[in-house]
FIPA-241798 format. One record per residue (C-alpha): residue in three letters; chain; z, y, x. Coordinates in steps of 0.2 Angstrom, whole numbers, always signed. Each point is the difference from the previous one (the first is absolute). Example, Ala and Ser with C-alpha at 12.3 -4.5 7.8 and 13.67 -1.06 7.14 Angstrom:
2
<node resn="ala" chain="A" c3="+39" c2="-22" c1="+62"/>
<node resn="ser" chain="A" c3="-3" c2="+17" c1="+6"/>
end
This chain:
366
<node resn="met" chain="A" c3="+0" c2="+0" c1="+0"/>
<node resn="ile" chain="A" c3="-5" c2="+17" c1="+6"/>
<node resn="leu" chain="A" c3="+5" c2="+18" c1="-6"/>
<node resn="glu" chain="A" c3="-16" c2="+9" c1="+4"/>
<node resn="arg" chain="A" c3="+6" c2="+18" c1="-6"/>
<node resn="ile" chain="A" c3="+13" c2="+9" c1="-9"/>
<node resn="ser" chain="A" c3="+1" c2="+16" c1="-10"/>
<node resn="ile" chain="A" c3="+18" c2="+8" c1="-2"/>
<node resn="leu" chain="A" c3="+4" c2="+15" c1="-10"/>
<node resn="gly" chain="A" c3="+18" c2="+7" c1="-2"/>
<node resn="tyr" chain="A" c3="+9" c2="-15" c1="+6"/>
<node resn="lys" chain="A" c3="+17" c2="+4" c1="+8"/>
<node resn="asn" chain="A" c3="-5" c2="+13" c1="+13"/>
<node resn="ile" chain="A" c3="-18" c2="-4" c1="+1"/>
<node resn="glu" chain="A" c3="-9" c2="+13" c1="-9"/>
<node resn="gln" chain="A" c3="-17" c2="-7" c1="+2"/>
<node resn="ala" chain="A" c3="-8" c2="-14" c1="+11"/>
<node resn="glu" chain="A" c3="-17" c2="-9" c1="+1"/>
<node resn="leu" chain="A" c3="+1" c2="-13" c1="+13"/>
<node resn="thr" chain="A" c3="-12" c2="-14" c1="+6"/>
<node resn="phe" chain="A" c3="+8" c2="-15" c1="+9"/>
<node resn="ser" chain="A" c3="-4" c2="-12" c1="+14"/>
<node resn="pro" chain="A" c3="+0" c2="-18" c1="-6"/>
<node resn="lys" chain="A" c3="+11" c2="-5" c1="+14"/>
<node resn="leu" chain="A" c3="+13" c2="+14" c1="+7"/>
<node resn="asn" chain="A" c3="+5" c2="+17" c1="-7"/>
<node resn="cys" chain="A" c3="+12" c2="+10" c1="+10"/>
<node resn="phe" chain="A" c3="+9" c2="+15" c1="-6"/>
<node resn="ile" chain="A" c3="+9" c2="+11" c1="+13"/>
<node resn="gly" chain="A" c3="+12" c2="+15" c1="-4"/>
<node resn="asn" chain="A" c3="+18" c2="+6" c1="+0"/>
<node resn="asn" chain="A" c3="+13" c2="-6" c1="-13"/>
<node resn="gly" chain="A" c3="-2" c2="+8" c1="-17"/>
<node resn="met" chain="A" c3="-18" c2="+4" c1="+1"/>
<node resn="gly" chain="A" c3="-6" c2="-13" c1="-12"/>
<node resn="lys" chain="A" c3="-5" c2="-15" c1="+9"/>
<node resn="thr" chain="A" c3="+12" c2="-11" c1="-10"/>
<node resn="asn" chain="A" c3="-6" c2="+8" c1="-16"/>
<node resn="leu" chain="A" c3="-18" c2="-5" c1="+4"/>
<node resn="leu" chain="A" c3="+5" c2="-18" c1="+2"/>
<node resn="asp" chain="A" c3="+11" c2="+1" c1="-16"/>
<node resn="ala" chain="A" c3="-16" c2="+5" c1="-9"/>
<node resn="val" chain="A" c3="-9" c2="-16" c1="+6"/>
<node resn="tyr" chain="A" c3="+16" c2="-10" c1="-5"/>
<node resn="tyr" chain="A" c3="+0" c2="+8" c1="-18"/>
<node resn="leu" chain="A" c3="-18" c2="-6" c1="-3"/>
<node resn="ser" chain="A" c3="+6" c2="-18" c1="+4"/>
<node resn="phe" chain="A" c3="+17" c2="+0" c1="-10"/>
<node resn="cys" chain="A" c3="-2" c2="+14" c1="-13"/>
<node resn="lys" chain="A" c3="+16" c2="+8" c1="+8"/>
<node resn="ser" chain="A" c3="+6" c2="+9" c1="+15"/>
<node resn="his" chain="A" c3="+8" c2="-10" c1="+14"/>
<node resn="asn" chain="A" c3="+14" c2="+13" c1="+2"/>
<node resn="asn" chain="A" c3="+1" c2="+10" c1="-16"/>
<node resn="gln" chain="A" c3="+1" c2="-9" c1="-17"/>
<node resn="val" chain="A" c3="+0" c2="+16" c1="-10"/>
<node resn="asp" chain="A" c3="-19" c2="+3" c1="-3"/>
<node resn="ser" chain="A" c3="+2" c2="+19" c1="-4"/>
<node resn="gln" chain="A" c3="+8" c2="+2" c1="+17"/>
<node resn="asn" chain="A" c3="-16" c2="-6" c1="+9"/>
<node resn="ile" chain="A" c3="-10" c2="+14" c1="-7"/>
<node resn="lys" chain="A" c3="-1" c2="+15" c1="+11"/>
<node resn="his" chain="A" c3="+14" c2="+12" c1="-5"/>
<node resn="asp" chain="A" c3="-12" c2="+14" c1="-5"/>
<node resn="ala" chain="A" c3="-12" c2="-11" c1="-9"/>
<node resn="asp" chain="A" c3="-1" c2="-7" c1="-17"/>
<node resn="phe" chain="A" c3="-9" c2="-16" c1="+4"/>
<node resn="ala" chain="A" c3="-4" c2="-12" c1="+15"/>
<node resn="leu" chain="A" c3="-16" c2="-11" c1="+2"/>
<node resn="ile" chain="A" c3="-3" c2="-14" c1="+12"/>
<node resn="gln" chain="A" c3="-17" c2="-8" c1="+0"/>
<node resn="gly" chain="A" c3="-4" c2="-15" c1="+12"/>
<node resn="tyr" chain="A" c3="-17" c2="-9" c1="+3"/>
<node resn="tyr" chain="A" c3="+2" c2="-18" c1="+6"/>
<node resn="leu" chain="A" c3="-11" c2="-14" c1="+6"/>
<node resn="leu" chain="A" c3="+9" c2="-16" c1="-8"/>
<node resn="gly" chain="A" c3="-13" c2="-13" c1="+6"/>
<node resn="gly" chain="A" c3="-14" c2="+4" c1="-12"/>
<node resn="ala" chain="A" c3="-15" c2="+10" c1="+4"/>
<node resn="ala" chain="A" c3="+5" c2="+15" c1="-11"/>
<node resn="glu" chain="A" c3="+13" c2="+12" c1="+4"/>
<node resn="glu" chain="A" c3="+14" c2="+1" c1="-12"/>
<node resn="glu" chain="A" c3="+9" c2="+16" c1="-6"/>
<node resn="phe" chain="A" c3="+19" c2="+1" c1="-4"/>
<node resn="phe" chain="A" c3="+7" c2="+16" c1="-8"/>
<node resn="cys" chain="A" c3="+17" c2="+6" c1="-3"/>
<node resn="ser" chain="A" c3="+5" c2="+15" c1="-9"/>
<node resn="leu" chain="A" c3="+18" c2="+7" c1="-1"/>
<node resn="arg" chain="A" c3="+5" c2="+14" c1="-12"/>
<node resn="arg" chain="A" c3="+16" c2="+8" c1="-3"/>
<node resn="arg" chain="A" c3="+9" c2="-6" c1="-16"/>
<node resn="gln" chain="A" c3="-15" c2="-12" c1="-3"/>
<node resn="lys" chain="A" c3="-3" c2="-19" c1="+2"/>
<node resn="lys" chain="A" c3="-10" c2="-3" c1="+16"/>
<node resn="gln" chain="A" c3="-17" c2="-7" c1="-1"/>
<node resn="phe" chain="A" c3="-7" c2="-14" c1="+11"/>
<node resn="lys" chain="A" c3="-19" c2="-5" c1="-1"/>
<node resn="arg" chain="A" c3="-11" c2="-13" c1="+9"/>
<node resn="asn" chain="A" c3="-18" c2="+5" c1="+0"/>
<node resn="lys" chain="A" c3="+4" c2="+13" c1="-13"/>
<node resn="lys" chain="A" c3="+8" c2="-12" c1="-12"/>
<node resn="glu" chain="A" c3="+18" c2="+3" c1="-4"/>
<node resn="tyr" chain="A" c3="+12" c2="-15" c1="+2"/>
<node resn="glu" chain="A" c3="+9" c2="-6" c1="-16"/>
<node resn="lys" chain="A" c3="+15" c2="-4" c1="+11"/>
<node resn="leu" chain="A" c3="+4" c2="+6" c1="+18"/>
<node resn="ser" chain="A" c3="+6" c2="-18" c1="+4"/>
<node resn="asp" chain="A" c3="-18" c2="-5" c1="-2"/>
<node resn="his" chain="A" c3="-4" c2="+10" c1="+16"/>
<node resn="ile" chain="A" c3="+13" c2="-7" c1="+11"/>
<node resn="gly" chain="A" c3="-8" c2="-12" c1="+13"/>
<node resn="cys" chain="A" c3="-17" c2="+8" c1="-1"/>
<node resn="leu" chain="A" c3="+2" c2="+10" c1="+16"/>
<node resn="pro" chain="A" c3="+13" c2="-10" c1="+10"/>
<node resn="leu" chain="A" c3="+9" c2="+11" c1="+13"/>
<node resn="val" chain="A" c3="+15" c2="-1" c1="+12"/>
<node resn="met" chain="A" c3="+9" c2="+15" c1="+6"/>
<node resn="val" chain="A" c3="+11" c2="+1" c1="+15"/>
<node resn="ser" chain="A" c3="+11" c2="+16" c1="+0"/>
<node resn="pro" chain="A" c3="+17" c2="+7" c1="+6"/>
<node resn="ser" chain="A" c3="+7" c2="-3" c1="-17"/>
<node resn="asp" chain="A" c3="-1" c2="-19" c1="+3"/>
<node resn="ser" chain="A" c3="+16" c2="+1" c1="+9"/>
<node resn="asp" chain="A" c3="+8" c2="+0" c1="-18"/>
<node resn="leu" chain="A" c3="-5" c2="-19" c1="+0"/>
<node resn="ile" chain="A" c3="+14" c2="-2" c1="+13"/>
<node resn="thr" chain="A" c3="+12" c2="+14" c1="-4"/>
<node resn="gly" chain="A" c3="-3" c2="+1" c1="-19"/>
<node resn="gly" chain="A" c3="+6" c2="-10" c1="-14"/>
<node resn="ser" chain="A" c3="-7" c2="-17" c1="-7"/>
<node resn="glu" chain="A" c3="-12" c2="+10" c1="-11"/>
<node resn="glu" chain="A" c3="-10" c2="+5" c1="+15"/>
<node resn="arg" chain="A" c3="-2" c2="-18" c1="+5"/>
<node resn="arg" chain="A" c3="-5" c2="-6" c1="-17"/>
<node resn="lys" chain="A" c3="-12" c2="+14" c1="-1"/>
<node resn="phe" chain="A" c3="-8" c2="-7" c1="+16"/>
<node resn="met" chain="A" c3="-3" c2="-17" c1="-8"/>
<node resn="asp" chain="A" c3="-6" c2="+8" c1="-16"/>
<node resn="val" chain="A" c3="-13" c2="+11" c1="+9"/>
<node resn="val" chain="A" c3="-7" c2="-15" c1="+9"/>
<node resn="leu" chain="A" c3="-1" c2="-12" c1="-14"/>
<node resn="ser" chain="A" c3="-6" c2="+12" c1="-14"/>
<node resn="gln" chain="A" c3="-15" c2="+4" c1="+10"/>
<node resn="phe" chain="A" c3="-8" c2="-17" c1="-1"/>
<node resn="asp" chain="A" c3="+10" c2="-10" c1="-13"/>
<node resn="lys" chain="A" c3="-3" c2="+7" c1="-18"/>
<node resn="asp" chain="A" c3="+12" c2="-13" c1="-7"/>
<node resn="tyr" chain="A" c3="+14" c2="+6" c1="+11"/>
<node resn="leu" chain="A" c3="-3" c2="+18" c1="-4"/>
<node resn="his" chain="A" c3="+0" c2="-3" c1="-19"/>
<node resn="ala" chain="A" c3="+15" c2="-11" c1="+1"/>
<node resn="leu" chain="A" c3="+9" c2="+14" c1="+9"/>
<node resn="ile" chain="A" c3="-5" c2="+13" c1="-13"/>
<node resn="arg" chain="A" c3="+6" c2="-11" c1="-14"/>
<node resn="tyr" chain="A" c3="+16" c2="-4" c1="+9"/>
<node resn="asn" chain="A" c3="+4" c2="+18" c1="+3"/>
<node resn="lys" chain="A" c3="-3" c2="+4" c1="-18"/>
<node resn="ala" chain="A" c3="+11" c2="-14" c1="-6"/>
<node resn="leu" chain="A" c3="+13" c2="+6" c1="+13"/>
<node resn="gln" chain="A" c3="+0" c2="+18" c1="-8"/>
<node resn="gln" chain="A" c3="+2" c2="-8" c1="-17"/>
<node resn="arg" chain="A" c3="+15" c2="-10" c1="+5"/>
<node resn="asn" chain="A" c3="+8" c2="+15" c1="+9"/>
<node resn="ala" chain="A" c3="-3" c2="+11" c1="-15"/>
<node resn="leu" chain="A" c3="+10" c2="-13" c1="-11"/>
<node resn="leu" chain="A" c3="+14" c2="-1" c1="+13"/>
<node resn="lys" chain="A" c3="+2" c2="+19" c1="-1"/>
<node resn="ser" chain="A" c3="-1" c2="+1" c1="-18"/>
<node resn="asp" chain="A" c3="+15" c2="+6" c1="-10"/>
<node resn="met" chain="A" c3="-5" c2="-12" c1="-14"/>
<node resn="gln" chain="A" c3="+5" c2="-18" c1="+0"/>
<node resn="ala" chain="A" c3="-16" c2="-10" c1="+3"/>
<node resn="asp" chain="A" c3="-3" c2="-18" c1="-6"/>
<node resn="asp" chain="A" c3="+1" c2="-14" c1="+13"/>
<node resn="ser" chain="A" c3="-18" c2="-5" c1="-5"/>
<node resn="leu" chain="A" c3="-7" c2="+17" c1="+6"/>
<node resn="tyr" chain="A" c3="+8" c2="-3" c1="+17"/>
<node resn="glu" chain="A" c3="-7" c2="-18" c1="+0"/>
<node resn="leu" chain="A" c3="-17" c2="+6" c1="-4"/>
<node resn="trp" chain="A" c3="-1" c2="+12" c1="+15"/>
<node resn="glu" chain="A" c3="+9" c2="-12" c1="+11"/>
<node resn="glu" chain="A" c3="-12" c2="-14" c1="-3"/>
<node resn="gln" chain="A" c3="-14" c2="+12" c1="+4"/>
<node resn="leu" chain="A" c3="+8" c2="+6" c1="+16"/>
<node resn="ala" chain="A" c3="+3" c2="-18" c1="+5"/>
<node resn="tyr" chain="A" c3="-18" c2="-5" c1="-3"/>
<node resn="glu" chain="A" c3="-8" c2="+14" c1="+9"/>
<node resn="gly" chain="A" c3="+13" c2="+0" c1="+13"/>
<node resn="his" chain="A" c3="-4" c2="-18" c1="+4"/>
<node resn="ile" chain="A" c3="-18" c2="+4" c1="+3"/>
<node resn="ile" chain="A" c3="+5" c2="+15" c1="+11"/>
<node resn="tyr" chain="A" c3="+12" c2="-10" c1="+10"/>
<node resn="ala" chain="A" c3="-12" c2="-14" c1="+4"/>
<node resn="lys" chain="A" c3="-13" c2="+11" c1="+6"/>
<node resn="arg" chain="A" c3="+11" c2="+11" c1="+11"/>
<node resn="lys" chain="A" c3="+7" c2="-16" c1="+7"/>
<node resn="ala" chain="A" c3="-17" c2="-7" c1="+4"/>
<node resn="phe" chain="A" c3="-6" c2="+16" c1="+7"/>
<node resn="ile" chain="A" c3="+15" c2="+2" c1="+12"/>
<node resn="glu" chain="A" c3="-2" c2="-17" c1="+7"/>
<node resn="gln" chain="A" c3="-18" c2="+3" c1="+4"/>
<node resn="phe" chain="A" c3="+4" c2="+18" c1="+6"/>
<node resn="ile" chain="A" c3="+13" c2="-4" c1="+13"/>
<node resn="pro" chain="A" c3="-10" c2="-9" c1="+14"/>
<node resn="thr" chain="A" c3="-13" c2="+15" c1="+0"/>
<node resn="phe" chain="A" c3="+14" c2="+13" c1="+0"/>
<node resn="gln" chain="A" c3="+9" c2="-9" c1="+15"/>
<node resn="tyr" chain="A" c3="-17" c2="-1" c1="+9"/>
<node resn="tyr" chain="A" c3="-3" c2="+19" c1="-1"/>
<node resn="tyr" chain="A" c3="+18" c2="+4" c1="+5"/>
<node resn="asn" chain="A" c3="-1" c2="-10" c1="+15"/>
<node resn="phe" chain="A" c3="-17" c2="+7" c1="+5"/>
<node resn="ile" chain="A" c3="+6" c2="+18" c1="-2"/>
<node resn="cys" chain="A" c3="+17" c2="-2" c1="+9"/>
<node resn="gln" chain="A" c3="-6" c2="-12" c1="+14"/>
<node resn="ser" chain="A" c3="+18" c2="-7" c1="+2"/>
<node resn="asn" chain="A" c3="+11" c2="-15" c1="-5"/>
<node resn="glu" chain="A" c3="+7" c2="+9" c1="-15"/>
<node resn="thr" chain="A" c3="+1" c2="-12" c1="-16"/>
<node resn="val" chain="A" c3="-3" c2="+7" c1="-17"/>
<node resn="glu" chain="A" c3="+3" c2="-8" c1="-17"/>
<node resn="leu" chain="A" c3="-3" c2="+4" c1="-18"/>
<node resn="lys" chain="A" c3="+8" c2="-9" c1="-14"/>
<node resn="tyr" chain="A" c3="-3" c2="+2" c1="-19"/>
<node resn="glu" chain="A" c3="+16" c2="+1" c1="-10"/>
<node resn="ser" chain="A" c3="+1" c2="-2" c1="-19"/>
<node resn="gln" chain="A" c3="+13" c2="-5" c1="-13"/>
<node resn="leu" chain="A" c3="-13" c2="-12" c1="-7"/>
<node resn="glu" chain="A" c3="+1" c2="-11" c1="+16"/>
<node resn="asp" chain="A" c3="+15" c2="-9" c1="-7"/>
<node resn="glu" chain="A" c3="+2" c2="+7" c1="-18"/>
<node resn="asn" chain="A" c3="-9" c2="-2" c1="-17"/>
<node resn="gln" chain="A" c3="-3" c2="+18" c1="-5"/>
<node resn="val" chain="A" c3="+3" c2="-3" c1="-19"/>
<node resn="ala" chain="A" c3="+17" c2="-7" c1="+3"/>
<node resn="leu" chain="A" c3="+4" c2="+13" c1="+13"/>
<node resn="leu" chain="A" c3="-5" c2="+15" c1="-11"/>
<node resn="lys" chain="A" c3="+11" c2="-8" c1="-14"/>
<node resn="gln" chain="A" c3="+14" c2="-2" c1="+12"/>
<node resn="lys" chain="A" c3="-1" c2="+18" c1="+5"/>
<node resn="arg" chain="A" c3="-3" c2="+8" c1="-17"/>
<node resn="glu" chain="A" c3="+18" c2="+6" c1="-4"/>
<node resn="arg" chain="A" c3="+2" c2="+7" c1="+18"/>
<node resn="asp" chain="A" c3="-17" c2="+8" c1="-1"/>
<node resn="lys" chain="A" c3="+5" c2="+9" c1="-17"/>
<node resn="ile" chain="A" c3="+14" c2="+8" c1="+9"/>
<node resn="leu" chain="A" c3="-11" c2="+5" c1="+15"/>
<node resn="gly" chain="A" c3="-15" c2="+5" c1="-11"/>
<node resn="tyr" chain="A" c3="-13" c2="-9" c1="+10"/>
<node resn="thr" chain="A" c3="-7" c2="-17" c1="+4"/>
<node resn="thr" chain="A" c3="+9" c2="-7" c1="+16"/>
<node resn="ala" chain="A" c3="-10" c2="-17" c1="+1"/>
<node resn="gly" chain="A" c3="-19" c2="-3" c1="+3"/>
<node resn="ile" chain="A" c3="-14" c2="+2" c1="+12"/>
<node resn="his" chain="A" c3="+2" c2="+19" c1="-1"/>
<node resn="arg" chain="A" c3="+15" c2="-4" c1="+12"/>
<node resn="asp" chain="A" c3="-10" c2="-10" c1="+13"/>
<node resn="asp" chain="A" c3="+0" c2="+6" c1="+18"/>
<node resn="leu" chain="A" c3="-7" c2="-4" c1="+17"/>
<node resn="asp" chain="A" c3="+12" c2="-5" c1="+14"/>
<node resn="met" chain="A" c3="-7" c2="+9" c1="+16"/>
<node resn="arg" chain="A" c3="+7" c2="-7" c1="+16"/>
<node resn="met" chain="A" c3="-3" c2="+1" c1="+19"/>
<node resn="asp" chain="A" c3="+8" c2="-13" c1="+12"/>
<node resn="asp" chain="A" c3="+11" c2="-6" c1="-15"/>
<node resn="tyr" chain="A" c3="+7" c2="+17" c1="-4"/>
<node resn="ser" chain="A" c3="-4" c2="+12" c1="-14"/>
<node resn="ile" chain="A" c3="-13" c2="+12" c1="+8"/>
<node resn="lys" chain="A" c3="+8" c2="+14" c1="-11"/>
<node resn="lys" chain="A" c3="+15" c2="-2" c1="+11"/>
<node resn="val" chain="A" c3="-7" c2="-4" c1="+17"/>
<node resn="gly" chain="A" c3="-17" c2="+7" c1="+1"/>
<node resn="ser" chain="A" c3="-5" c2="+15" c1="+11"/>
<node resn="gln" chain="A" c3="-12" c2="+13" c1="-7"/>
<node resn="gly" chain="A" c3="-14" c2="-8" c1="+10"/>
<node resn="gln" chain="A" c3="+4" c2="-18" c1="-6"/>
<node resn="asn" chain="A" c3="+2" c2="+6" c1="-18"/>
<node resn="lys" chain="A" c3="-17" c2="+9" c1="+1"/>
<node resn="thr" chain="A" c3="-8" c2="-16" c1="+8"/>
<node resn="tyr" chain="A" c3="+8" c2="-11" c1="-14"/>
<node resn="val" chain="A" c3="-8" c2="+10" c1="-14"/>
<node resn="val" chain="A" c3="-17" c2="+3" c1="+8"/>
<node resn="ala" chain="A" c3="-1" c2="-19" c1="+3"/>
<node resn="met" chain="A" c3="+4" c2="-2" c1="-19"/>
<node resn="lys" chain="A" c3="-14" c2="+11" c1="-5"/>
<node resn="leu" chain="A" c3="-12" c2="-7" c1="+12"/>
<node resn="ala" chain="A" c3="+4" c2="-17" c1="-7"/>
<node resn="gln" chain="A" c3="-2" c2="+7" c1="-18"/>
<node resn="phe" chain="A" c3="-17" c2="+5" c1="+5"/>
<node resn="asp" chain="A" c3="-4" c2="-17" c1="+7"/>
<node resn="phe" chain="A" c3="+6" c2="-8" c1="-16"/>
<node resn="leu" chain="A" c3="-10" c2="+11" c1="-12"/>
<node resn="lys" chain="A" c3="-16" c2="-2" c1="+11"/>
<node resn="lys" chain="A" c3="+2" c2="-19" c1="-2"/>
<node resn="ala" chain="A" c3="+5" c2="+0" c1="-18"/>
<node resn="gly" chain="A" c3="-13" c2="+12" c1="-7"/>
<node resn="ser" chain="A" c3="-19" c2="+2" c1="+0"/>
<node resn="thr" chain="A" c3="-1" c2="+15" c1="+11"/>
<node resn="thr" chain="A" c3="+9" c2="+8" c1="+16"/>
<node resn="pro" chain="A" c3="+13" c2="+12" c1="-5"/>
<node resn="ile" chain="A" c3="+0" c2="+18" c1="+7"/>
<node resn="leu" chain="A" c3="+14" c2="+3" c1="+13"/>
<node resn="leu" chain="A" c3="+9" c2="+17" c1="+0"/>
<node resn="leu" chain="A" c3="+11" c2="+3" c1="+16"/>
<node resn="asp" chain="A" c3="+10" c2="+16" c1="-2"/>
<node resn="asp" chain="A" c3="+9" c2="+6" c1="+16"/>
<node resn="ile" chain="A" c3="+5" c2="-18" c1="+5"/>
<node resn="phe" chain="A" c3="+2" c2="+3" c1="+19"/>
<node resn="asp" chain="A" c3="+16" c2="+10" c1="-2"/>
<node resn="lys" chain="A" c3="+16" c2="-8" c1="+7"/>
<node resn="leu" chain="A" c3="-11" c2="-14" c1="+9"/>
<node resn="asp" chain="A" c3="+0" c2="-2" c1="+18"/>
<node resn="ser" chain="A" c3="-17" c2="+0" c1="+10"/>
<node resn="thr" chain="A" c3="-1" c2="-19" c1="+0"/>
<node resn="arg" chain="A" c3="+1" c2="-2" c1="-19"/>
<node resn="val" chain="A" c3="-12" c2="+14" c1="-2"/>
<node resn="glu" chain="A" c3="-12" c2="-8" c1="+11"/>
<node resn="gln" chain="A" c3="+1" c2="-17" c1="-9"/>
<node resn="ile" chain="A" c3="-2" c2="+9" c1="-17"/>
<node resn="val" chain="A" c3="-16" c2="+8" c1="+7"/>
<node resn="lys" chain="A" c3="-7" c2="-17" c1="+5"/>
<node resn="leu" chain="A" c3="+3" c2="-7" c1="-17"/>
<node resn="val" chain="A" c3="-8" c2="+14" c1="-10"/>
<node resn="ser" chain="A" c3="-15" c2="+1" c1="+12"/>
<node resn="glu" chain="A" c3="-4" c2="-18" c1="-4"/>
<node resn="asp" chain="A" c3="-14" c2="-5" c1="-12"/>
<node resn="asn" chain="A" c3="+13" c2="-9" c1="-12"/>
<node resn="phe" chain="A" c3="+4" c2="+17" c1="-7"/>
<node resn="gly" chain="A" c3="-13" c2="+9" c1="-11"/>
<node resn="gln" chain="A" c3="+1" c2="+19" c1="-4"/>
<node resn="ile" chain="A" c3="+15" c2="+9" c1="+7"/>
<node resn="phe" chain="A" c3="+7" c2="+17" c1="-3"/>
<node resn="ile" chain="A" c3="+13" c2="+6" c1="+13"/>
<node resn="thr" chain="A" c3="+10" c2="+16" c1="+3"/>
<node resn="asp" chain="A" c3="+9" c2="+6" c1="+15"/>
<node resn="thr" chain="A" c3="+7" c2="+17" c1="+7"/>
<node resn="asn" chain="A" c3="-4" c2="-7" c1="+17"/>
<node resn="arg" chain="A" c3="-18" c2="+0" c1="+5"/>
<node resn="asp" chain="A" c3="+3" c2="-11" c1="+15"/>
<node resn="his" chain="A" c3="+4" c2="-15" c1="-12"/>
<node resn="leu" chain="A" c3="-16" c2="+2" c1="-9"/>
<node resn="asp" chain="A" c3="-10" c2="+2" c1="+16"/>
<node resn="glu" chain="A" c3="+8" c2="-16" c1="+6"/>
<node resn="ile" chain="A" c3="-7" c2="-9" c1="-15"/>
<node resn="leu" chain="A" c3="-17" c2="+8" c1="+0"/>
<node resn="lys" chain="A" c3="-4" c2="-4" c1="+19"/>
<node resn="asp" chain="A" c3="+2" c2="-19" c1="-4"/>
<node resn="leu" chain="A" c3="-10" c2="+1" c1="-16"/>
<node resn="asn" chain="A" c3="-17" c2="-7" c1="+1"/>
<node resn="ser" chain="A" c3="-5" c2="+6" c1="-18"/>
<node resn="asp" chain="A" c3="-3" c2="+16" c1="-10"/>
<node resn="tyr" chain="A" c3="+15" c2="+12" c1="-3"/>
<node resn="ser" chain="A" c3="+3" c2="+17" c1="-8"/>
<node resn="leu" chain="A" c3="+13" c2="+13" c1="+6"/>
<node resn="tyr" chain="A" c3="+7" c2="+14" c1="-10"/>
<node resn="gln" chain="A" c3="+11" c2="+15" c1="+3"/>
<node resn="val" chain="A" c3="+13" c2="+4" c1="-14"/>
<node resn="glu" chain="A" c3="+8" c2="+17" c1="-2"/>
<node resn="gly" chain="A" c3="+8" c2="+8" c1="-15"/>
<node resn="gly" chain="A" c3="-8" c2="-12" c1="-12"/>
<node resn="gly" chain="A" c3="-17" c2="+3" c1="+7"/>
<node resn="ile" chain="A" c3="-9" c2="-15" c1="+8"/>
<node resn="asn" chain="A" c3="-14" c2="+3" c1="+13"/>
<node resn="gln" chain="A" c3="-11" c2="-14" c1="+7"/>
<node resn="leu" chain="A" c3="+0" c2="+1" c1="+19"/>
<node resn="lys" chain="A" c3="-12" c2="-15" c1="+3"/>
end
């Protein structure tokens, strides 16, 4: 899959941009706060119908504008170029179209444009709560498995309904609880089985990328943790029901799943240095890319946002070797340090484009 060109109007600090991209490597250089990440976020939005770092759509519109437009033109394997269009307007529902035809449901679009983004906020995978780690699994699986995506949507709706009952001042009949608990158990079993199978396939690739980047004898592990490993969810929900009424929310289910992230038999959250943590999450994202490429029908786009910060020269060199290989398709990379980009470009035997980003303006240098 190749993003050939993009048109952006009023998205974050980008007033207007019309850009044509290299099918291999696209490098964006500029100081912090100039708009490099915003450009990558516009590409991310076209894949996921939402921002990578701001879930409130109105806040993604340039502060002095009434709307934002993102228009991308892709080659997806067919002969014809395909157009994807997104329109954000204040106090209105966003529009998403493929070849000028609007989607009935945004979920129908997810997976059409597979993408992996590596960014500084990925540190939340280690330092943040379990929600961040569940989101990681959801983002991967939802891009190629529609059954998983739909089960997740139905599970979350049933969870909202049960939570509403728990918070209600009126006494609800047990049969109402049983209705939502049975749906939570049914959808939860699908999600649990698919997450478990995914992590089992994912671990060897993740360990390979970590070892390649760090070039040391550090051992990393990743373990999927779920209450469903040892419990029947219907029985568990019934058992927790009275306690959940006091708390006002559901305390059992796959929405409590987590990933145990370890290095040398210890929690990486407790023992990892900044460089080790960064290497850990970069390896996870590269393994995510590898998994999506093998599972899907097209090569994902890879977005690398300021990934060299907090890494020593050896790890930077190893990442440069990886992204220069033919295994990766189209890559977008940002950095404040021109030296990092020049190091990648000198070893690249294919086409590339280079851009300068300043104050929301983007100028092509090559």
